[in-house]
All heavy atoms as an XYZ file, in Angstrom:
980
protein
N      72.176    138.522     96.888
C      72.942    137.932     95.814
C      72.771    138.795     94.558
O      71.666    139.073     94.123
C      72.401    136.513     95.548
C      72.855    135.898     94.264
S      72.209    134.234     94.121
C      71.568    134.287     92.489
N      73.856    139.215     93.987
C      73.810    140.032     92.774
C      73.781    139.111     91.563
O      74.612    138.230     91.428
C      75.024    140.951     92.707
N      72.808    139.316     90.730
C      72.678    138.531     89.508
C      73.075    139.408     88.344
O      72.479    140.471     88.130
C      71.228    138.053     89.331
C      70.902    137.268     88.075
C      71.625    135.926     88.082
C      69.413    137.044     87.969
N      74.101    138.990     87.636
C      74.507    139.727     86.441
C      73.589    139.280     85.324
O      73.426    138.092     85.069
C      75.983    139.448     86.082
C      76.878    139.960     87.215
C      76.342    140.094     84.762
C      78.335    139.620     87.056
N      72.928    140.244     84.681
C      71.951    139.909     83.661
C      72.635    139.576     82.338
O      73.224    140.448     81.705
C      70.955    141.047     83.471
C      69.993    141.245     84.617
C      69.055    142.400     84.323
C      69.193    139.990     84.883
N      72.539    138.346     81.976
C      73.014    137.885     80.690
C      71.791    137.629     79.822
O      70.654    137.831     80.241
C      73.845    136.605     80.844
C      75.126    136.848     81.579
N      76.186    137.552     81.048
C      75.514    136.468     82.812
C      77.156    137.595     81.920
N      76.784    136.948     83.007
N      72.019    137.133     78.619
C      70.929    136.927     77.666
C      69.783    136.118     78.272
O      68.617    136.476     78.116
C      71.472    136.228     76.419
C      70.408    135.956     75.385
C      70.950    135.281     74.142
O      72.177    135.100     74.020
O      70.129    134.927     73.288
N      70.080    135.020     78.955
C      68.999    134.166     79.459
C      68.136    134.900     80.481
O      66.902    134.822     80.432
C      69.526    132.847     80.026
O      70.625    133.054     80.860
N      68.747    135.643     81.393
C      67.958    136.388     82.376
C      67.109    137.445     81.692
O      65.931    137.640     82.025
C      68.888    137.029     83.412
N      67.702    138.141     80.715
C      66.944    139.152     79.978
C      65.774    138.516     79.223
O      64.680    139.096     79.163
C      67.858    139.881     78.989
C      68.869    140.772     79.673
C      69.855    141.420     78.710
O      69.932    141.011     77.526
O      70.550    142.348     79.149
N      65.986    137.327     78.684
C      64.901    136.634     77.969
C      63.753    136.285     78.904
O      62.580    136.411     78.535
C      65.421    135.357     77.299
C      66.250    135.616     76.051
S      65.328    136.459     74.737
C      64.046    135.259     74.396
N      64.057    135.849     80.112
C      62.998    135.559     81.090
C      62.199    136.821     81.392
O      60.964    136.791     81.399
C      63.574    134.988     82.384
C      63.898    133.528     82.300
C      65.205    133.096     82.176
C      62.899    132.561     82.342
C      65.519    131.754     82.097
C      63.193    131.205     82.267
C      64.506    130.814     82.137
O      64.801    129.471     82.057
N      62.892    137.927     81.646
C      62.201    139.170     81.979
C      61.343    139.654     80.806
O      60.197    140.064     80.996
C      63.212    140.244     82.399
C      64.003    139.924     83.673
C      65.068    140.990     83.915
C      63.089    139.783     84.877
N      61.893    139.576     79.605
C      61.123    139.981     78.424
C      59.905    139.080     78.237
O      58.810    139.561     77.933
C      62.024    139.939     77.182
C      61.303    140.366     75.916
C      62.165    140.246     74.672
O      63.141    139.448     74.661
O      61.849    140.933     73.692
N      60.077    137.792     78.434
C      58.965    136.842     78.284
C      57.877    137.126     79.296
O      56.683    137.130     78.966
C      59.468    135.395     78.407
O      60.411    135.150     77.369
C      58.327    134.390     78.312
N      58.240    137.400     80.551
C      57.253    137.735     81.583
C      56.510    139.007     81.182
O      55.283    139.080     81.289
C      57.925    137.886     82.962
C      58.466    136.533     83.434
C      56.942    138.465     83.986
C      59.448    136.632     84.584
N      57.231    139.990     80.683
C      56.628    141.247     80.241
C      55.589    140.984     79.130
O      54.458    141.468     79.206
C      57.723    142.193     79.743
C      57.215    143.423     79.082
N      56.751    144.509     79.782
C      57.091    143.745     77.765
C      56.350    145.438     78.939
N      56.561    144.999     77.701
N      55.979    140.219     78.124
C      55.086    139.935     77.002
C      53.871    139.137     77.463
O      52.731    139.443     77.091
C      55.847    139.187     75.884
C      56.889    140.121     75.247
C      54.883    138.647     74.827
C      57.907    139.413     74.366
N      54.092    138.116     78.285
C      52.974    137.303     78.788
C      52.023    138.148     79.629
O      50.801    137.978     79.551
C      53.491    136.110     79.592
C      54.107    134.989     78.784
C      54.841    134.009     79.690
C      53.046    134.263     77.968
N      52.561    139.064     80.412
C      51.712    139.931     81.217
C      50.838    140.800     80.321
O      49.653    140.999     80.588
C      52.559    140.808     82.155
C      51.721    141.643     83.062
N      51.329    142.917     82.736
C      51.185    141.382     84.266
C      50.586    143.406     83.705
N      50.488    142.491     84.650
N      51.428    141.312     79.246
C      50.659    142.120     78.281
C      49.552    141.279     77.627
O      48.459    141.789     77.395
C      51.579    142.698     77.208
C      52.567    143.730     77.707
C      51.902    144.994     78.203
O      51.021    145.530     77.492
O      52.260    145.455     79.307
N      49.849    140.029     77.331
C      48.888    139.154     76.651
C      47.829    138.591     77.582
O      46.655    138.516     77.210
C      49.617    137.974     76.005
C      50.508    138.342     74.849
C      51.328    137.173     74.318
O      51.201    136.041     74.837
O      52.108    137.403     73.389
N      48.228    138.172     78.789
C      47.329    137.411     79.665
C      46.938    138.123     80.949
O      45.979    137.715     81.593
C      48.004    136.084     80.071
C      48.320    135.158     78.944
C      49.063    133.934     79.502
C      49.167    132.842     78.504
N      48.300    131.730     78.778
N      47.738    139.089     81.357
C      47.496    139.715     82.657
C      48.227    138.978     83.763
O      49.196    139.459     84.299
N      47.802    137.769     84.046
C      48.426    136.956     85.110
C      49.416    135.989     84.479
O      49.105    135.293     83.522
C      47.340    136.177     85.842
C      47.855    135.298     86.944
C      46.681    134.770     87.787
N      47.028    133.585     88.540
C      47.819    133.579     89.600
N      48.360    134.689     90.011
N      48.083    132.457     90.246
N      50.615    135.938     85.048
C      51.677    135.079     84.525
C      52.016    134.022     85.572
O      52.202    134.342     86.741
C      52.948    135.904     84.190
C      54.050    134.999     83.666
C      52.625    137.007     83.198
N      52.061    132.775     85.121
C      52.450    131.658     85.982
C      53.679    130.982     85.386
O      53.969    131.154     84.203
C      51.309    130.634     86.085
C      50.013    131.234     86.639
C      48.805    130.324     86.443
N      48.644    130.047     85.019
C      48.338    128.845     84.523
N      48.149    127.814     85.310
N      48.207    128.668     83.229
N      54.375    130.217     86.189
C      55.596    129.561     85.703
C      55.289    128.627     84.538
O      56.097    128.508     83.613
C      56.309    128.823     86.826
O      55.495    127.839     87.399
N      54.117    128.007     84.542
C      53.761    127.113     83.432
C      53.632    127.890     82.128
O      53.992    127.373     81.057
C      52.481    126.293     83.759
C      51.246    127.187     83.824
C      52.285    125.176     82.762
N      53.166    129.130     82.189
C      53.068    129.978     80.985
C      54.459    130.263     80.419
O      54.670    130.219     79.214
C      52.368    131.305     81.303
C      50.980    131.126     81.869
O      50.251    130.244     81.389
O      50.629    131.882     82.799
N      55.377    130.573     81.323
C      56.751    130.860     80.911
C      57.388    129.601     80.311
O      58.047    129.665     79.266
C      57.585    131.398     82.095
C      56.954    132.672     82.644
C      59.033    131.631     81.679
C      57.492    133.091     83.999
N      57.171    128.462     80.965
C      57.720    127.196     80.480
C      57.201    126.888     79.078
O      57.977    126.513     78.191
C      57.378    126.068     81.451
N      55.907    127.056     78.864
C      55.324    126.784     77.551
C      55.870    127.734     76.498
O      56.211    127.325     75.389
C      53.794    126.899     77.615
C      53.147    125.758     78.336
C      51.642    125.971     78.524
O      51.121    127.070     78.381
N      50.947    124.891     78.872
N      55.981    129.015     76.814
C      56.445    130.016     75.852
C      57.917    129.805     75.484
O      58.306    129.914     74.338
C      56.235    131.418     76.423
C      56.729    132.563     75.558
C      55.978    132.690     74.220
N      54.566    132.839     74.373
C      53.890    133.980     74.343
N      54.532    135.116     74.168
N      52.588    134.000     74.490
N      58.731    129.473     76.492
C      60.169    129.384     76.269
C      60.641    127.972     75.931
O      61.766    127.789     75.478
C      60.929    129.924     77.483
C      60.674    131.404     77.728
S      61.613    132.078     79.111
C      63.210    132.300     78.323
N      59.771    126.987     76.169
C      60.140    125.612     75.861
C      61.075    124.979     76.883
O      61.828    124.058     76.554
N      61.031    125.460     78.123
C      61.857    124.907     79.186
C      60.994    124.129     80.170
O      59.784    124.315     80.223
C      62.592    126.027     79.946
C      63.561    126.814     79.112
C      63.709    128.187     79.305
C      64.341    126.236     78.124
C      64.610    128.933     78.559
C      65.242    126.973     77.372
C      65.368    128.315     77.597
O      66.251    129.048     76.860
N      61.637    123.326     80.987
C      60.905    122.547     81.987
C      60.484    123.451     83.151
O      61.097    124.505     83.399
C      61.784    121.407     82.530
O      62.839    121.948     83.304
N      59.440    123.030     83.850
C      58.952    123.798     84.994
C      60.023    123.933     86.087
O      60.182    125.009     86.651
C      57.676    123.179     85.539
C      56.833    124.165     86.305
C      55.393    123.732     86.385
C      54.583    124.687     87.189
N      54.701    124.549     88.619
N      60.824    122.870     86.369
C      61.893    123.037     87.366
C      62.932    124.093     86.960
O      63.427    124.846     87.804
C      62.528    121.646     87.467
C      61.444    120.709     87.050
C      60.660    121.463     86.002
N      63.242    124.169     85.677
C      64.187    125.183     85.196
C      63.608    126.568     85.419
O      64.302    127.483     85.887
C      64.509    124.968     83.701
O      65.118    123.689     83.546
C      65.442    126.043     83.163
N      62.333    126.737     85.107
C      61.660    128.027     85.302
C      61.658    128.386     86.784
O      61.965    129.521     87.160
C      60.220    128.006     84.752
C      60.199    127.658     83.255
C      59.502    129.317     85.040
C      60.964    128.588     82.363
N      61.333    127.416     87.634
C      61.307    127.681     89.077
C      62.674    128.117     89.596
O      62.778    129.040     90.407
C      60.851    126.427     89.834
O      59.522    126.135     89.508
N      63.713    127.476     89.112
C      65.071    127.836     89.511
C      65.374    129.286     89.112
O      65.872    130.075     89.915
C      66.084    126.893     88.864
C      67.518    127.207     89.206
C      68.505    126.294     88.510
O      68.109    125.200     88.037
O      69.670    126.682     88.402
N      65.027    129.642     87.863
C      65.288    130.999     87.393
C      64.426    132.028     88.114
O      64.888    133.126     88.406
C      65.102    131.087     85.882
C      66.401    130.872     85.193
C      66.833    129.725     84.588
C      67.453    131.811     85.065
N      68.093    129.915     84.099
C      68.509    131.186     84.374
C      67.630    133.124     85.471
C      69.707    131.822     84.082
C      68.823    133.761     85.174
C      69.847    133.111     84.494
N      63.188    131.689     88.414
C      62.333    132.646     89.130
C      62.910    132.919     90.515
O      62.858    134.044     91.001
C      60.892    132.145     89.216
C      60.141    132.140     87.873
S      60.226    133.689     86.951
C      61.428    133.267     85.687
N      63.481    131.889     91.134
C      64.134    132.078     92.435
C      65.310    133.029     92.329
O      65.474    133.940     93.155
N      66.131    132.848     91.297
C      67.288    133.729     91.089
C      66.834    135.158     90.826
O      67.395    136.120     91.393
C      68.121    133.245     89.901
C      68.875    131.964     90.129
C      69.601    131.552     88.856
C      70.274    130.213     88.993
N      70.965    129.807     87.753
N      65.854    135.302     89.948
C      65.364    136.642     89.598
C      64.657    137.316     90.772
O      64.767    138.526     90.961
C      64.457    136.578     88.366
C      65.160    136.204     87.063
C      64.139    135.909     85.963
C      66.131    137.289     86.617
N      63.957    136.520     91.581
C      63.299    137.060     92.781
C      64.348    137.526     93.785
O      64.273    138.641     94.302
C      62.404    135.993     93.415
C      61.625    136.514     94.633
C      60.961    135.410     95.415
N      61.998    134.520     95.934
C      62.062    133.202     95.720
N      61.126    132.585     95.039
N      63.040    132.480     96.217
N      65.359    136.681     94.030
C      66.417    137.039     94.984
C      67.183    138.290     94.554
O      67.661    139.048     95.389
C      67.396    135.880     95.161
C      66.757    134.680     95.866
O      65.658    134.825     96.431
O      67.379    133.601     95.837
N      67.287    138.487     93.256
C      68.005    139.659     92.731
C      67.102    140.886     92.621
O      67.565    141.966     92.233
C      68.597    139.327     91.367
N      65.811    140.733     92.923
C      64.910    141.879     92.937
C      64.262    142.228     91.613
O      63.760    143.335     91.443
N      64.233    141.273     90.674
C      63.639    141.539     89.358
C      62.194    141.064     89.228
O      61.460    141.581     88.395
C      64.476    140.898     88.247
C      65.816    141.545     88.071
C      66.963    140.981     88.614
C      65.945    142.749     87.369
C      68.204    141.583     88.463
C      67.183    143.352     87.215
C      68.309    142.764     87.765
O      69.531    143.366     87.622
N      61.807    140.063     90.011
C      60.433    139.551     89.956
C      59.903    139.354     91.369
O      60.653    139.247     92.326
C      60.314    138.211     89.167
C      60.781    138.347     87.739
C      61.018    137.078     89.876
N      58.574    139.291     91.433
C      57.868    138.944     92.673
C      56.990    137.743     92.351
O      56.417    137.661     91.257
C      56.976    140.085     93.134
C      57.709    141.337     93.498
C      56.777    142.497     93.794
O      55.644    142.536     93.307
N      57.249    143.438     94.580
N      56.900    136.833     93.285
C      56.029    135.673     93.143
C      55.051    135.720     94.296
O      55.450    135.724     95.462
C      56.829    134.343     93.149
C      55.900    133.161     92.954
C      57.929    134.359     92.087
N      53.744    135.793     93.969
C      52.752    135.881     95.036
C      52.422    134.494     95.593
O      52.897    133.480     95.088
C      51.509    136.652     94.590
C      50.686    135.947     93.521
O      50.705    134.701     93.438
O      50.011    136.653     92.744
N      51.615    134.460     96.634
C      51.322    133.211     97.337
C      50.607    132.181     96.474
O      50.674    130.989     96.736
C      50.492    133.497     98.591
O      49.280    134.133     98.231
N      49.948    132.629     95.395
C      49.278    131.672     94.506
C      50.104    131.350     93.269
O      49.611    130.726     92.335
C      47.900    132.220     94.099
O      48.061    133.408     93.348
N      51.363    131.793     93.248
C      52.258    131.456     92.132
C      52.267    132.446     90.994
O      52.920    132.214     89.982
N      51.565    133.556     91.143
C      51.571    134.583     90.106
C      52.910    135.294     90.086
O      53.462    135.625     91.133
N      53.433    135.513     88.906
C      54.749    136.134     88.752
C      54.576    137.504     88.132
O      53.881    137.656     87.127
C      55.649    135.247     87.861
C      55.841    133.886     88.510
C      56.982    135.938     87.580
C      56.438    132.842     87.589
N      55.220    138.492     88.727
C      55.177    139.848     88.177
C      56.568    140.459     88.261
O      57.396    140.048     89.075
C      54.163    140.714     88.924
O      54.501    140.800     90.287
N      56.798    141.423     87.409
C      58.066    142.127     87.398
C      58.040    143.232     88.440
O      57.022    143.904     88.626
C      58.318    142.756     86.019
C      58.466    141.786     84.854
C      58.464    142.534     83.529
C      59.740    140.959     84.999
N      59.166    143.423     89.092
C      59.317    144.574     89.969
C      59.616    145.787     89.064
O      59.790    145.637     87.850
C      60.493    144.381     90.941
O      61.693    144.252     90.160
C      60.294    143.158     91.820
N      59.720    146.942     89.656
C      60.070    148.133     88.871
C      61.426    147.915     88.178
O      61.590    148.253     87.006
C      60.131    149.357     89.797
C      60.325    150.655     89.071
C      60.256    151.848     90.015
O      59.367    151.864     90.890
O      61.089    152.747     89.857
N      62.360    147.342     88.905
C      63.692    147.048     88.360
C      63.592    146.042     87.199
O      64.237    146.212     86.160
C      64.547    146.470     89.502
C      65.953    146.091     89.173
C      66.625    145.605     90.482
C      67.912    144.898     90.248
N      68.524    144.422     91.501
N      62.769    145.017     87.361
C      62.576    144.017     86.308
C      61.873    144.589     85.088
O      62.220    144.282     83.946
N      60.894    145.445     85.336
C      60.145    146.084     84.246
C      61.063    146.986     83.428
O      60.957    147.053     82.200
C      58.964    146.870     84.804
C      57.992    147.345     83.774
C      57.236    146.225     83.074
O      56.749    145.308     83.736
O      57.138    146.277     81.820
N      61.975    147.674     84.100
C      62.909    148.551     83.402
C      63.777    147.756     82.418
O      63.943    148.143     81.269
C      63.791    149.265     84.430
C      64.706    150.296     83.848
C      65.510    151.002     84.932
O      64.892    151.452     85.922
O      66.735    151.099     84.779
N      64.295    146.627     82.858
C      65.123    145.777     81.984
C      64.266    145.205     80.867
O      64.665    145.232     79.696
C      65.790    144.640     82.786
C      66.490    143.655     81.855
C      66.770    145.193     83.801
N      63.086    144.686     81.197
C      62.211    144.081     80.190
C      61.812    145.099     79.117
O      61.824    144.766     77.929
C      60.968    143.503     80.861
N      61.471    146.304     79.532
C      61.100    147.338     78.561
C      62.266    147.680     77.634
O      62.078    147.878     76.444
C      60.615    148.608     79.270
C      59.209    148.470     79.803
O      58.399    147.716     79.278
N      58.929    149.183     80.871
N      63.447    147.752     78.213
C      64.662    148.054     77.434
C      64.884    146.982     76.360
O      65.094    147.301     75.187
C      65.860    148.131     78.395
C      67.165    148.355     77.734
N      67.560    149.571     77.236
C      68.193    147.498     77.496
C      68.769    149.458     76.713
N      69.181    148.218     76.854
N      64.801    145.721     76.749
C      65.030    144.622     75.805
C      63.895    144.551     74.782
O      64.118    144.374     73.591
C      65.170    143.278     76.562
C      66.430    143.298     77.436
C      65.201    142.095     75.603
C      67.724    143.497     76.675
N      62.664    144.706     75.240
C      61.519    144.617     74.331
C      61.529    145.745     73.295
O      61.219    145.525     72.126
C      60.208    144.606     75.114
C      59.016    144.312     74.257
C      58.871    143.065     73.640
C      58.040    145.268     74.035
C      57.780    142.785     72.843
C      56.945    144.999     73.231
C      56.822    143.767     72.629
O      55.750    143.488     71.836
N      61.911    146.943     73.717
C      62.031    148.061     72.771
C      63.032    147.717     71.678
O      62.797    147.958     70.494
C      62.476    149.339     73.485
C      62.704    150.495     72.530
C      63.413    151.703     73.136
O      64.086    151.555     74.171
O      63.281    152.786     72.535
N      64.153    147.145     72.062
C      65.160    146.730     71.091
C      64.602    145.661     70.156
O      64.810    145.718     68.949
C      66.407    146.187     71.806
C      67.216    147.271     72.460
C      68.326    146.710     73.323
N      69.213    147.771     73.703
C      70.519    147.778     73.503
N      71.104    146.731     72.965
N      71.253    148.804     73.858
N      63.886    144.714     70.720
C      63.326    143.617     69.928
C      62.386    144.149     68.842
O      62.503    143.792     67.671
C      62.574    142.634     70.851
C      62.010    141.477     70.130
N      62.688    140.303     69.950
C      60.824    141.306     69.521
C      61.955    139.461     69.256
N      60.807    140.041     68.985
N      61.480    145.017     69.246
C      60.489    145.570     68.318
C      61.177    146.403     67.230
O      60.892    146.250     66.039
C      59.428    146.402     69.085
C      58.550    147.180     68.132
C      58.598    145.489     69.975
N      62.076    147.283     67.631
C      62.749    148.152     66.666
C      63.638    147.354     65.711
O      63.639    147.602     64.498
C      63.579    149.213     67.394
N      64.385    146.387     66.237
C      65.263    145.591     65.377
C      64.464    144.728     64.414
O      64.820    144.607     63.237
C      66.202    144.724     66.219
C      67.291    145.500     66.958
C      67.969    144.611     67.991
C      68.313    146.073     65.987
N      63.368    144.139     64.884
C      62.507    143.354     63.992
C      62.005    144.229     62.854
O      62.066    143.853     61.683
C      61.321    142.730     64.769
O      61.828    141.879     65.792
C      60.413    141.937     63.851
N      61.529    145.418     63.190
C      61.031    146.349     62.183
C      62.129    146.729     61.191
O      61.908    146.729     59.969
C      60.481    147.604     62.866
O      60.099    148.563     61.917
N      63.296    147.037     61.711
C      64.430    147.417     60.851
C      64.780    146.289     59.891
O      64.921    146.506     58.682
C      65.636    147.793     61.713
C      66.860    148.121     60.913
C      66.938    149.297     60.179
C      67.937    147.251     60.881
C      68.073    149.602     59.439
C      69.068    147.544     60.155
C      69.138    148.721     59.414
N      64.896    145.091     60.412
C      65.259    143.955     59.555
C      64.206    143.714     58.476
O      64.527    143.434     57.333
C      65.478    142.694     60.389
C      66.658    142.766     61.335
C      66.662    142.021     62.503
C      67.755    143.578     61.071
C      67.747    142.075     63.372
C      68.836    143.633     61.931
C      68.833    142.882     63.096
N      62.934    143.844     58.844
C      61.865    143.667     57.852
C      61.933    144.753     56.782
O      61.739    144.474     55.603
C      60.493    143.675     58.535
C      60.229    142.428     59.346
C      58.932    142.477     60.132
O      58.391    143.590     60.374
O      58.458    141.413     60.520
N      62.211    145.980     57.186
C      62.267    147.096     56.233
C      63.420    146.965     55.238
O      63.363    147.521     54.152
C      62.340    148.437     56.959
C      61.008    148.816     57.581
C      61.072    150.163     58.244
C      59.859    150.387     59.089
N      58.800    151.108     58.564
N      64.466    146.230     55.617
C      65.567    146.041     54.681
C      65.425    144.737     53.896
O      66.351    144.329     53.199
C      66.961    146.132     55.366
C      67.149    145.059     56.428
C      67.173    147.531     55.925
C      68.569    144.975     56.988
N      64.239    144.106     54.011
C      63.940    142.967     53.152
C      64.055    141.586     53.773
O      63.910    140.590     53.077
N      64.285    141.515     55.078
C      64.375    140.218     55.742
C      62.960    139.704     56.001
O      62.060    140.484     56.342
C      65.162    140.362     57.073
C      65.217    139.049     57.829
C      66.565    140.885     56.811
N      62.738    138.400     55.814
C      61.407    137.821     56.065
C      61.014    138.024     57.531
O      61.883    138.135     58.401
C      61.404    136.322     55.743
O      62.182    135.605     56.692
N      59.725    138.064     57.790
C      59.231    138.332     59.141
C      59.790    137.367     60.178
O      60.238    137.784     61.238
C      57.702    138.289     59.169
O      57.194    139.372     58.457
N      59.756    136.074     59.881
C      60.235    135.079     60.857
C      61.724    135.224     61.118
O      62.166    135.183     62.256
C      59.912    133.654     60.402
C      60.220    132.603     61.467
C      59.448    132.824     62.760
O      58.232    132.879     62.754
N      60.153    132.994     63.871
N      62.514    135.418     60.071
C      63.961    135.584     60.245
C      64.252    136.887     60.979
O      65.127    136.927     61.866
C      64.682    135.556     58.888
O      64.425    134.290     58.257
C      66.186    135.736     59.041
N      63.518    137.946     60.652
C      63.708    139.227     61.330
C      63.435    139.069     62.829
O      64.198    139.573     63.666
C      62.785    140.282     60.723
N      62.368    138.382     63.163
C      61.995    138.128     64.561
C      63.082    137.323     65.277
O      63.520    137.668     66.371
C      60.660    137.387     64.593
C      60.134    137.078     65.954
C      59.358    138.212     66.571
O      58.855    139.068     65.848
O      59.275    138.234     67.805
N      63.506    136.246     64.647
C      64.536    135.380     65.243
C      65.866    136.116     65.428
O      66.503    136.004     66.479
C      64.766    134.136     64.368
C      63.566    133.211     64.323
O      62.646    133.347     65.170
O      63.539    132.337     63.418
N      66.281    136.859     64.395
C      67.553    137.586     64.485
C      67.481    138.710     65.519
O      68.437    138.921     66.275
C      67.956    138.141     63.121
C      68.435    137.055     62.173
O      68.652    135.907     62.616
O      68.600    137.363     60.981
N      66.365    139.411     65.574
C      66.198    140.479     66.558
C      66.322    139.909     67.966
O      66.927    140.527     68.853
C      64.854    141.174     66.376
N      65.769    138.712     68.171
C      65.800    138.060     69.476
C      67.227    137.787     69.932
O      67.536    137.836     71.121
C      64.998    136.767     69.408
S      64.480    136.183     71.010
N      68.110    137.531     69.000
C      69.515    137.291     69.347
C      70.290    138.607     69.485
O      71.028    138.810     70.448
C      70.177    136.396     68.288
C      69.721    134.946     68.377
C      70.514    134.050     67.445
N      70.166    134.229     66.042
C      69.127    133.645     65.438
N      68.327    132.859     66.116
N      68.894    133.859     64.163
N      70.102    139.502     68.537
C      70.880    140.737     68.480
C      70.536    141.692     69.633
O      71.418    142.392     70.147
C      70.672    141.440     67.118
C      71.320    142.815     67.073
C      71.198    140.567     65.988
N      69.299    141.690     70.067
C      68.838    142.645     71.076
C      69.658    142.623     72.360
O      69.728    143.610     73.080
C      67.366    142.424     71.403
C      67.081    141.117     72.108
C      65.633    140.687     72.086
O      64.863    141.167     71.249
O      65.261    139.849     72.926
N      70.291    141.509     72.645
C      71.046    141.366     73.892
C      72.493    141.862     73.789
O      73.141    142.070     74.802
C      71.054    139.910     74.331
C      69.683    139.353     74.483
N      68.881    139.651     75.564
C      68.948    138.564     73.670
C      67.709    139.045     75.409
N      67.729    138.384     74.270
N      72.982    142.025     72.572
C      74.406    142.300     72.398
C      74.729    143.610     71.686
O      75.863    144.061     71.741
C      75.062    141.148     71.620
C      74.893    139.836     72.367
C      73.986    138.881     71.930
C      75.626    139.580     73.518
C      73.824    137.696     72.629
C      75.476    138.401     74.209
C      74.562    137.458     73.764
O      74.395    136.295     74.459
N      73.757    144.189     71.030
C      74.010    145.405     70.264
C      74.320    146.568     71.221
O      73.721    146.670     72.294
C      72.799    145.719     69.349
C      73.146    146.795     68.338
C      71.572    146.056     70.162
C      72.073    146.964     67.260
N      75.268    147.404     70.839
C      75.626    148.558     71.678
C      74.504    149.592     71.641
O      73.715    149.642     70.695
C      76.929    149.187     71.189
O      76.706    149.828     69.943
N      74.472    150.433     72.667
C      73.495    151.524     72.692
C      73.706    152.456     71.504
O      72.747    152.919     70.900
C      73.605    152.324     74.000
C      73.057    151.568     75.201
O      72.271    150.617     75.022
O      73.414    151.943     76.329
N      74.960    152.713     71.165
C      75.263    153.604     70.051
C      74.672    153.081     68.742
O      73.995    153.826     68.008
C      76.775    153.782     69.895
C      77.158    154.673     68.737
C      78.665    154.785     68.530
O      79.449    154.190     69.299
O      79.057    155.474     67.573
N      74.910    151.813     68.460
C      74.397    151.224     67.213
C      72.872    151.152     67.240
O      72.219    151.491     66.252
C      75.001    149.833     66.986
O      76.436    149.966     66.924
C      74.483    149.199     65.698
N      72.310    150.752     68.376
C      70.855    150.672     68.464
C      70.220    152.034     68.257
O      69.243    152.170     67.517
C      70.411    150.079     69.808
C      68.920    150.066     69.955
C      68.138    149.200     69.203
C      68.285    150.960     70.789
C      66.755    149.208     69.294
C      66.896    150.982     70.898
C      66.134    150.102     70.152
N      70.768    153.056     68.891
C      70.211    154.409     68.748
C      70.315    154.905     67.312
O      69.406    155.593     66.816
C      70.878    155.374     69.724
C      70.452    155.099     71.151
O      69.369    154.584     71.411
N      71.323    155.419     72.097
N      71.377    154.543     66.613
C      71.525    154.924     65.201
C      70.468    154.213     64.350
O      69.864    154.814     63.448
C      72.928    154.598     64.697
N      70.222    152.938     64.614
C      69.186    152.191     63.893
C      67.821    152.815     64.166
O      67.014    153.017     63.244
C      69.208    150.692     64.280
C      70.447    150.021     63.672
C      67.932    149.985     63.835
C      70.686    148.600     64.148
N      67.552    153.109     65.432
C      66.270    153.719     65.795
C      66.075    155.069     65.097
O      64.994    155.353     64.575
C      66.212    153.892     67.319
C      64.905    153.489     67.916
C      64.981    153.411     69.414
C      64.619    154.732     70.006
N      64.537    154.773     71.433
N      67.111    155.878     65.058
C      67.041    157.185     64.390
C      66.789    157.000     62.889
O      65.987    157.722     62.287
C      68.322    157.988     64.618
N      67.437    156.006     62.294
C      67.225    155.727     60.888
C      65.799    155.227     60.643
O      65.185    155.636     59.638
C      68.249    154.691     60.391
C      68.145    154.428     58.927
N      68.508    155.354     57.972
C      67.689    153.347     58.246
C      68.278    154.858     56.769
N      67.785    153.639     56.915
N      65.290    154.405     61.503
C      63.899    153.927     61.376
C      62.923    155.106     61.381
O      61.945    155.087     60.634
C      63.545    152.977     62.531
C      63.825    151.510     62.318
C      63.570    150.742     63.615
C      63.005    150.941     61.179
N      63.196    156.086     62.220
C      62.313    157.267     62.307
C      62.260    158.014     60.964
O      61.235    158.634     60.640
C      62.767    158.206     63.421
C      62.502    157.636     64.802
O      61.712    156.692     64.932
O      63.133    158.146     65.768
N      63.335    157.971     60.197
C      63.343    158.647     58.895
C      62.568    157.861     57.833
O      62.203    158.412     56.814
C      64.777    158.877     58.375
O      65.377    157.623     58.031
C      65.630    159.620     59.386
N      62.335    156.571     58.087
C      61.641    155.732     57.121
C      60.121    155.764     57.267
O      59.415    155.354     56.368
C      62.112    154.270     57.264
C      63.592    154.012     57.041
C      63.927    152.543     57.305
C      63.997    154.399     55.614
N      59.646    156.228     58.406
C      58.183    156.224     58.665
C      57.479    157.411     58.080
O      57.854    158.308     57.551
C      57.906    156.142     60.164
C      58.288    154.789     60.729
O      58.258    153.800     59.976
O      58.617    154.733     61.925
C-alpha cells in the first residue's frame, strides 16, 4: 500500500525522530503523549506507516524509523529547526516561531527553504 505523505504522516515521523533523540526507545504511548492523540489513533497510524515502510515495530512495541522514514524525518526536522531560527532572528517570539515553523515546514517549497537557509548562513 502506497502512503502519500501529508502533513500528519510527516508529523508522526518527525515526532518519532525527536523522541528517539530524547529517549532512545520510542513507544506508542510516548507518541500519544507528545502529540496529544489517543493510543488507538497512534496504533492506526503506526500500522499505516509500517505498511508503507517508514517505521518498524518490534515485538515489545518499540517503534523505530526505517532508513526511508529517517530520511523524511530528517528532511522535515531540518526545516523545522531552520525556520524556527529564521523566525526568531526576524523578531518573532520563540513560541510563535516554533508553532509557525511546525506548520510552514510541510508546505514551503525547496526553493524558498533553500533561500532562507542561505540567508541564515549569512547571519551567523
